[in-house]
GUDRENKE-447578 format. One record per residue: x, y, z of N, C-alpha, C in turn; residue number from 1; residue in three letters. Coordinates in Angstrom, 1 decimal. Atoms other than C-alpha are relative to their C-alpha. Example, Ala and Ser with C-alpha at 12.3 -4.5 7.8 and 13.67 -1.06 7.14 Angstrom:
NODE       nu       nv       nw      cau      cav      caw       cu       cv       cw   dolum   lummar
NODE      0.9     -1.2      0.0     12.3     -4.5      7.8      0.9      1.2      0.0       1      Ala
NODE     -0.9     -1.1      0.0     13.7     -1.1      7.1     -0.8      1.1      0.8       2      Ser
# end
This chain:
NODE       nu       nv       nw      cau      cav      caw       cu       cv       cw   dolum   lummar
NODE      1.3      0.0      0.2     45.7     37.9    -29.9     -0.8     -1.7     -0.4       1      Met
NODE      0.0      1.4     -0.1     46.0     34.0    -29.4     -0.9      0.0      0.8       2      Ala
NODE      1.4      0.6     -1.9     43.9     33.7    -25.6     -0.9      0.7     -1.2       3      Pro
NODE      1.3      0.0      0.4     41.1     35.4    -28.0     -0.3     -1.3     -1.0       4      Ala
NODE      1.1      1.2      1.4     40.7     32.9    -30.9      0.1     -1.8      1.5       5      Glu
NODE      0.9      1.5     -1.1     41.0     30.1    -27.7     -1.1      0.5      0.3       6      Glu
NODE      1.2      0.2     -0.7     38.0     31.7    -26.1     -0.6      0.4     -1.1       7      Ser
NODE      1.2     -1.0      1.9     36.0     32.7    -29.7      0.3     -2.0      0.3       8      Asp
NODE      0.2      1.2      0.2     37.0     28.5    -29.9     -0.9     -0.8      1.0       9      Ser
NODE      0.5      0.6     -0.8     36.3     27.3    -26.3     -1.8      0.3      0.1      10      Gly
NODE      1.3     -0.4     -0.3     32.7     29.2    -27.0     -0.9     -0.8     -1.2      11      Met
NODE      0.0      0.5      0.8     32.2     27.3    -30.0     -0.5     -1.2      0.5      12      Glu
NODE      0.6      1.1     -0.3     32.6     24.3    -28.6     -1.2     -0.7      1.2      13      Ser
NODE      1.4      0.2     -1.0     30.1     24.8    -25.5     -0.9      0.1     -0.9      14      Leu
NODE      1.1     -0.4      0.2     27.6     26.0    -27.7     -0.2     -1.5     -0.8      15      Ser
NODE      0.7      1.9      0.8     27.9     22.8    -29.9     -0.3     -0.8      1.0      16      Ala
NODE      0.5      1.5     -0.4     27.8     20.6    -27.1     -1.4      0.1      0.8      17      Ser
NODE      1.8      0.4     -1.0     24.6     22.3    -25.4     -0.6     -0.5     -2.1      18      Ser
NODE      1.0      0.4      1.7     23.1     21.3    -29.4     -0.1     -1.6      0.0      19      Lys
NODE      0.6      1.8     -0.5     23.4     17.9    -28.0     -0.3     -0.3      0.9      20      Asp
NODE      0.2      0.6     -1.3     22.5     17.9    -24.9     -1.9      0.8      0.1      21      Leu
NODE      0.8     -0.3      0.4     19.1     19.8    -26.5     -1.0     -1.4     -0.6      22      Thr
NODE      1.5      1.2      0.6     15.8     17.0    -26.3     -0.3      0.3     -1.6      23      Pro
NODE      1.1      0.2      1.0     15.0     15.8    -29.4     -2.0      0.3     -0.2      24      Glu
NODE      1.4      0.5     -0.5     11.0     16.5    -30.1      0.0     -1.1     -0.9      25      Lys
NODE      1.3      1.3      0.8      9.0     13.2    -31.0     -0.2     -0.4     -1.1      26      Pro
NODE      0.4      0.0      1.1      8.8     12.1    -34.3     -2.0     -0.4      0.0      27      Thr
NODE      1.3      0.5      0.2      4.8     11.1    -35.7      0.2     -1.1      0.0      28      Val
NODE      0.0      1.3      0.4      6.3      7.6    -36.2      0.2     -0.5      2.2      29      Ala
NODE     -0.2      0.7     -1.6      7.1      7.6    -31.9     -1.2      0.3      0.3      30      Ala
NODE      1.1     -0.2     -0.3      3.9      9.2    -31.4     -0.9     -1.3      0.2      31      Ile
NODE      0.8      1.7      0.7      2.1      6.1    -33.3      0.5     -0.8      1.4      32      Thr
NODE     -0.2      1.1     -0.4      3.8      3.9    -31.4     -0.1      0.0      1.7      33      Glu
NODE      0.5      0.2     -0.9      2.9      5.0    -28.2     -1.2     -0.1      0.7      34      Asp
NODE      1.5     -0.2      0.3     -0.2      6.0    -28.7     -0.7     -2.1     -0.2      35      Asp
NODE      0.4      1.7     -0.4     -0.8      1.6    -29.6      0.4     -0.6      1.5      36      Asp
NODE      0.1     -0.2     -0.7      0.4      1.2    -27.0     -1.0     -0.5      1.6      37      Glu
NODE      1.5     -0.8     -1.1     -2.4      2.8    -24.6     -0.7     -0.7     -0.7      38      Asp
NODE      0.9      0.6      0.2     -4.6      1.0    -26.2     -0.1     -1.0     -0.2      39      Glu
NODE      0.2      1.3      0.0     -3.9     -2.6    -25.4     -0.9      0.0      1.8      40      Glu
NODE      1.4     -0.1     -1.2     -6.6     -3.2    -22.4      1.5     -1.0      1.1      41      Glu
NODE     -1.0      0.4     -0.8     -4.4     -3.8    -19.1     -0.6     -1.7      0.4      42      Asp
NODE     -0.1      0.9     -0.5     -4.5     -7.1    -17.6     -1.0      0.7      1.6      43      Glu
NODE      0.6     -0.7     -1.5     -6.7     -7.1    -14.2      0.7     -1.0      1.0      44      Thr
NODE     -1.2      0.5     -0.8     -5.4     -8.8    -11.2      0.1     -1.0     -0.1      45      Leu
NODE      0.6      1.7      0.5     -7.4    -11.8    -11.7      0.6     -0.8     -1.0      46      Ala
NODE     -0.3      1.0      1.5     -6.6    -12.5    -14.7      1.7     -0.1     -0.4      47      Glu
NODE     -1.7      0.3     -0.1     -2.4    -11.9    -13.8      0.3     -1.4      0.3      48      Arg
NODE      0.2      0.8     -1.1     -3.0    -14.2    -10.8      0.2     -1.3     -0.9      49      Leu
NODE      0.2      0.2      1.8     -4.5    -16.7    -13.6      0.7     -1.1     -0.7      50      Trp
NODE     -1.2      0.3      1.0     -1.6    -16.9    -15.4      0.9     -0.6      1.0      51      Gly
NODE     -1.3      1.1     -1.0      0.8    -17.6    -12.5     -0.4     -1.4      0.2      52      Leu
NODE      1.0      1.3     -0.7     -1.5    -20.3    -11.6      1.2     -1.2     -1.0      53      Thr
NODE     -0.3      0.8      0.9      0.0    -22.3    -14.8      1.2     -0.5      0.5      54      Glu
NODE     -1.2      0.1      0.3      3.6    -22.2    -13.8     -0.3     -0.8      1.3      55      Met
NODE     -0.7      1.1     -0.3      3.2    -24.5    -11.3     -1.2     -0.7      1.1      56      Phe
NODE      0.3      0.9      0.2      2.1    -27.9    -11.0     -1.3     -0.1      0.7      57      Pro
NODE      1.1      0.2      0.0     -1.2    -29.3    -10.4     -0.5     -0.5      1.4      58      Glu
NODE      0.1     -0.1     -1.2     -0.7    -30.7     -6.6      0.4      1.2      1.0      59      Pro
NODE      0.1     -1.6     -1.0      0.4    -27.3     -5.3     -0.9      0.8     -0.3      60      Val
NODE      1.0     -1.1      0.5     -2.4    -25.6     -6.6     -1.5     -0.7      0.7      61      Arg
NODE      1.5      0.8     -0.7     -4.8    -28.4     -4.7      0.4      0.4      0.8      62      Lys
NODE      0.2     -0.3     -1.5     -3.5    -27.8     -1.8      0.6      1.4      0.3      63      Ala
NODE      1.0     -1.4     -0.1     -3.5    -24.1     -1.9     -1.1      0.6      0.4      64      Ala
NODE      2.0      0.8     -0.4     -6.9    -24.3     -2.6     -0.8     -0.3      1.0      65      Gly
NODE      0.7      0.4     -0.8     -7.7    -26.5     -0.4      0.9      0.8      1.8      66      Phe
NODE     -0.2     -0.9     -1.5     -5.8    -24.4      2.7     -0.7      1.2     -0.2      67      Thr
NODE      0.7     -1.0     -0.7     -7.4    -21.5      2.0     -1.3      0.0      0.0      68      Cys
NODE      1.6      0.9     -0.5    -10.9    -23.1      1.8     -0.2     -0.6      1.2      69      Ser
NODE      0.0      0.0     -1.5    -10.1    -24.3      5.6      0.3      1.0      0.3      70      Thr
NODE      0.0     -1.8     -0.6     -8.8    -20.7      6.1     -1.1      0.6      0.8      71      Thr
NODE      1.3     -0.8     -0.2    -11.8    -19.2      5.4     -1.4     -1.1      0.8      72      Lys
NODE      1.0      0.9     -0.8    -14.0    -22.3      6.9      0.1      0.6      1.6      73      Ala
NODE     -0.5     -0.5     -2.1    -12.1    -21.2     10.1     -0.3      1.0      0.6      74      Gly
NODE      0.1     -1.6     -0.2    -12.5    -17.9     10.1     -1.4      0.5      0.4      75      Val
NODE      1.1     -0.3     -0.6    -15.8    -18.1      9.7     -1.0     -1.0      1.2      76      Val
NODE      0.8      0.4     -1.3    -17.0    -20.5     12.3      1.2      0.4      1.3      77      Gly
NODE     -0.8     -0.5     -1.1    -14.6    -18.9     15.0     -1.1      1.2      0.6      78      Phe
NODE      1.0     -1.1     -0.1    -16.6    -15.9     14.2     -1.2     -0.5      0.5      79      Tyr
NODE      1.3      0.6     -0.3    -19.9    -17.9     14.4      0.0      0.2      1.8      80      Ser
NODE     -0.3      0.9     -1.6    -18.4    -19.4     17.9      0.2      1.4      0.8      81      Leu
NODE     -0.5     -1.0     -0.8    -17.4    -16.1     19.4     -1.3      0.7      0.0      82      Leu
NODE      0.9     -1.2      0.1    -21.0    -13.8     18.2     -0.6     -0.9      1.2      83      Arg
NODE      0.5      0.8     -1.1    -22.7    -17.0     20.1      0.2      0.2      1.3      84      Ala
NODE     -0.5      0.6     -1.3    -20.6    -17.2     23.0     -0.2      1.7      0.6      85      Ser
NODE      0.6     -1.5     -0.7    -21.0    -13.1     23.7     -1.0      0.1      0.4      86      Ser
NODE      1.4     -0.3      0.1    -24.6    -13.2     23.1     -0.3     -0.8      1.4      87      Trp
NODE      0.3      0.7     -1.1    -24.4    -15.6     25.8      0.5      0.3      1.1      88      Val
NODE     -1.2     -0.3     -1.0    -22.1    -14.0     28.1     -0.5      1.1      0.2      89      Phe
NODE      0.7     -1.6     -0.1    -24.0    -10.5     28.0     -1.4     -0.3      0.5      90      Phe
NODE      1.3      0.3     -0.5    -27.3    -11.9     28.3      0.0     -0.4      1.7      91      Ser
NODE      0.1      0.7     -1.6    -26.4    -14.0     31.4      0.7      1.0      1.1      92      Thr
NODE     -0.1     -0.8     -1.2    -24.6    -11.1     33.2     -1.0      1.0     -0.3      93      Ser
NODE      1.4     -0.6     -0.4    -27.7     -8.9     33.0     -0.8     -0.4      0.5      94      Val
NODE      1.1      0.9     -0.4    -29.4    -11.6     33.6      0.4     -0.2      2.0      95      Val
NODE     -1.2      0.0     -1.5    -27.0    -12.2     36.8      0.0      1.3      0.6      96      Leu
NODE     -0.4     -1.6     -1.3    -26.2     -8.0     38.0     -1.0      0.6      0.0      97      Phe
NODE      1.4     -0.7      0.2    -29.4     -6.8     36.9     -0.4      0.4      1.5      98      Ala
NODE      0.8     -0.3     -1.1    -31.3     -7.1     40.5      0.9      0.0      1.0      99      Pro
NODE     -0.9     -0.9     -1.5    -27.9     -6.5     42.8      0.5      1.1     -0.6     100      Val
NODE      0.1     -1.3     -0.4    -27.9     -3.3     41.3     -1.5      0.6     -0.1     101      Ile
NODE      1.0     -0.6     -0.4    -31.3     -2.7     41.6     -0.7     -0.2      1.2     102      Phe
NODE      0.3     -0.3     -0.9    -31.5     -3.8     44.8      1.0      0.9      0.5     103      Glu
NODE     -1.1     -0.9     -0.4    -28.1     -1.5     45.5     -0.8      1.1      0.1     104      Thr
NODE      0.6     -1.3      0.0    -30.0      1.6     44.6     -1.4     -0.2      0.9     105      Glu
NODE      1.2      0.0     -0.6    -33.2      0.7     46.1      0.2      0.6      1.7     106      Arg
NODE     -0.1     -0.3     -2.0    -31.3      0.7     49.8      0.7      1.1     -0.3     107      Ile
NODE     -0.7     -0.9      0.2    -29.5      3.9     48.3     -0.8      1.0      0.3     108      Gln
NODE      1.2     -0.8      0.2    -32.7      5.3     47.7     -0.7      0.3      1.6     109      Val
NODE      1.1      0.5     -1.2    -34.5      4.0     51.2      1.5      1.4      0.8     110      Glu
NODE     -0.9     -0.5     -1.0    -31.2      5.5     52.9      0.2      1.5     -0.2     111      Glu
NODE      0.0     -1.3      0.0    -31.6      9.0     51.3     -1.2      0.8      0.7     112      Met
NODE      1.5      0.0     -0.8    -35.8      8.9     52.6      0.2      0.1      1.3     113      Gln
NODE      0.1      0.0     -1.5    -34.7      8.0     56.1      0.7      1.7      0.6     114      Lys
NODE     -1.1     -1.3      0.0    -31.7     11.0     56.1     -0.8      1.3     -0.1     115      Gln
NODE      0.9     -2.0      0.2    -34.5     13.9     54.7     -1.2     -0.3      0.9     116      Gln
NODE      0.9      0.2     -0.6    -37.4     12.2     56.8      0.5      0.6      1.7     117      Asn
NODE     -0.5     -0.7     -1.4    -34.8     12.9     60.0      0.3      1.4      0.0     118      Arg
NODE      0.1     -1.4      0.1    -34.2     16.6     58.9     -1.1      0.6     -0.3     119      Gln
NODE      1.0     -0.8     -0.5    -37.4     17.2     58.4     -0.8      0.5      2.0     120      Leu
NODE      0.5      0.3     -1.0    -38.0     15.7     62.0      0.5      1.5      0.8     121      Ile
NODE     -1.2     -1.0     -1.1    -35.1     17.7     64.3      0.7      0.6     -1.1     122      Leu
NODE     -0.4     -1.5      0.7    -34.0     20.1     61.9      1.4     -0.2     -0.9     123      Gly
NODE     -1.3      0.7      0.6    -30.7     20.3     59.3      1.3     -0.5      0.6     124      Pro
NODE     -1.4      0.8     -0.7    -28.1     19.6     62.2     -0.3     -0.9      0.0     125      Asn
NODE     -0.6      1.3     -1.0    -29.2     16.6     63.8     -0.1     -0.6     -1.2     126      Ala
NODE     -0.1      1.0      0.5    -29.8     15.2     60.7      1.6     -0.6     -0.6     127      Ala
NODE     -1.5      0.2      0.1    -25.8     15.6     60.1      0.7     -0.6      0.8     128      Met
NODE     -0.1      0.3     -1.2    -25.4     14.7     63.6     -0.4     -1.6      0.0     129      Ala
NODE      0.5      1.6     -0.4    -27.1     11.3     63.4      1.1     -0.8     -1.2     130      Gly
NODE     -0.6      0.7      1.5    -24.9     10.6     59.9      0.9     -0.5      0.4     131      Ala
NODE     -1.5      0.1     -0.1    -21.3     11.3     61.9     -0.3     -1.7      1.2     132      Gly
NODE      0.7      1.4     -0.4    -21.0      8.2     64.2     -0.1      0.6      2.0     133      Pro
NODE      0.2      0.1     -1.1    -22.3      7.4     68.0      0.8     -0.1      1.2     134      Gln
NODE     -0.3      0.2     -1.2    -21.5      7.8     71.3     -0.6     -0.5      0.7     135      Arg
# end
């Protein structure tokens, strides 16, 4: 009967260890502490960054501010220059290339009219023969 006793004691040790693994329910005091932490207002990102500036010396803060403002001014200036130059480029290209496009279209329309006149006067086969190489 010794093996049966060992198995019973093994079951007791398993049940005792499983009791140790069960999570305990939080007490009322623990719940109120968590609520107190949630009630505190979180800092915004700007507030945190402003707080971090205090750890740098004044010359570093001034250099960083100067760099940021200079970069912003450079980007704004580059954007303004890009807008102006693109306006000049596209308006000039329209003024210069529009007459060429219109003239090309006019020549194509004249060729189509000549071909239609040839077809009316000489018939459908003559218009195609006139378009081919002449001997």
